[in-house]
VOGU-3710 file (C-alpha; in Angstrom, 3 decimals, decimal comma):
1> miklgirien> 15,140/-14,423/-40,125  11,179/-14,718/-39,579  9,081/-11,645/-40,713  5,724/-10,360/-38,994  3,306/-7,868/-40,172  1,047/-7,103/-38,830  -2,559/-4,811/-40,097  -4,640/-2,018/-38,028  -7,424/-1,484/-40,044  -9,709/0,287/-37,410
11> ingldaqfee> -7,387/2,075/-34,566  -10,282/4,661/-33,617  -11,717/1,550/-32,048  -8,584/0,470/-31,078  -8,277/3,269/-29,254  -11,575/3,480/-27,235  -9,968/-0,867/-26,216  -7,695/1,085/-24,857  -9,289/3,623/-22,635  -11,657/0,460/-21,485
21> viaaieanle> -8,700/-0,860/-20,912  -7,174/1,539/-18,933  -10,042/2,218/-16,232  -11,178/-1,062/-15,696  -6,519/-1,703/-14,565  -7,501/1,797/-12,699  -10,494/0,174/-11,086  -8,270/-2,809/-9,586  -5,652/-0,825/-8,766  -7,967/1,462/-6,335
31> evadytlqea> -9,644/-2,199/-4,803  -6,762/-3,379/-3,875  -5,675/-0,044/-2,581  -8,801/0,192/-0,529  -8,130/-3,454/0,495  -4,478/-2,992/1,252  -6,014/0,081/3,954  -8,755/-1,920/5,052  -5,685/-4,729/6,349  -3,642/-1,900/7,791
41> vtteafvnrk> -6,196/-0,180/10,025  -8,123/-2,924/11,116  -4,610/-5,439/11,812  -4,586/-6,618/15,336  -0,564/-6,679/15,579  -0,334/-3,556/17,610  -2,256/-1,827/20,713  -3,583/1,556/19,626  -3,461/3,039/23,227  -3,778/7,022/22,387
51> ndlrpsikkl> -5,762/5,773/19,155  -3,387/7,931/17,137  -2,038/5,150/14,873  -4,700/3,604/12,862  -6,318/7,601/12,410  -3,216/7,767/10,635  -3,279/5,009/7,734  -4,040/6,878/4,676  -3,893/5,544/0,732  -2,642/8,381/-1,623
61> kskfenggyi> -2,948/9,430/-5,022  0,456/8,233/-6,418  1,750/11,261/-7,928  3,723/9,443/-9,929  3,433/9,049/-14,095  2,147/5,707/-14,037  -0,590/6,761/-11,225  -1,133/3,753/-8,442  -1,881/4,693/-5,344  0,245/4,918/-1,403
71> irasgkgkdk> -0,857/3,855/1,266  1,008/5,264/4,708  1,175/5,582/8,166  3,139/8,832/8,849  2,910/11,787/10,933  5,460/15,201/11,767  6,420/15,686/15,022  4,070/14,958/17,211  1,000/13,915/14,853  -0,629/11,238/14,866
81> gyhahlvefg> 1,112/8,739/13,599  4,651/9,842/13,939  5,701/6,781/15,603  4,319/4,237/12,635  8,197/3,391/11,978  8,708/2,523/15,033  6,185/0,365/15,804  6,818/-1,352/12,270  9,918/-2,451/12,771  10,592/-2,432/16,892
91> hvmlthsgmp> 13,046/0,305/18,513  15,255/0,568/21,922  13,674/1,975/24,758  14,260/5,401/25,750  14,339/7,607/28,456  12,904/10,985/28,950  16,176/12,699/28,886  16,957/10,542/25,749  19,153/7,525/27,033  18,492/4,302/26,096
101> tklrrvpphp> 17,042/2,489/29,634  19,076/-0,775/30,539  19,317/-1,378/26,602  15,159/-2,013/26,186  14,457/-3,021/23,551  10,846/-2,982/22,153  9,813/-5,870/19,105  8,432/-5,340/16,288  4,793/-5,164/15,338  4,413/-4,986/12,244
111> fmrpaaekgi> 1,469/-4,193/9,918  2,128/-2,470/6,712  4,158/-4,789/5,498  1,494/-7,790/5,788  -1,814/-5,691/4,565  0,964/-5,334/1,063  1,590/-8,793/1,258  -1,885/-8,995/1,556  -2,860/-6,703/-1,076  -0,486/-8,176/-3,442
121> vkaiqlfrvt> -2,325/-11,652/-3,057  -5,365/-9,554/-4,113  -3,416/-7,887/-6,897  -3,290/-11,275/-8,807  -6,523/-12,404/-7,369  -7,561/-9,423/-10,040  -5,582/-8,673/-12,793  -5,350/-12,565/-12,860  -6,660/-13,990/-16,432  -8,415/-16,682/-16,596
131> kk> -8,269/-18,847/-20,602  -11,577/-19,474/-21,688
//
């Protein structure tokens, strides 16, 4: 059996280092969120005919215990961005009465998923530890 003992003598200094590390992580997370937001807003994956989808893409601070950020495109009812999921995943075209128009399918134009994938790459670059 292997036993390991650790002795910490300056706990106050350690607390200060933890706070510094947490602040650096928070700054990196915000930079990744800003980058992902910019990628989603500036994409050419879809045509913004009514100029209502791009303005609906927002960065929100997460309310979860571990923090972080959320990038979302949404709206309620007929507000801007209510149709973001239809653009992202595609849909069946409907008539004004709500019936499908000969099952015409509008293809997906993903903009959030590619932005999230680019954000992951950016996060890996920011959080990568280089050996000295």
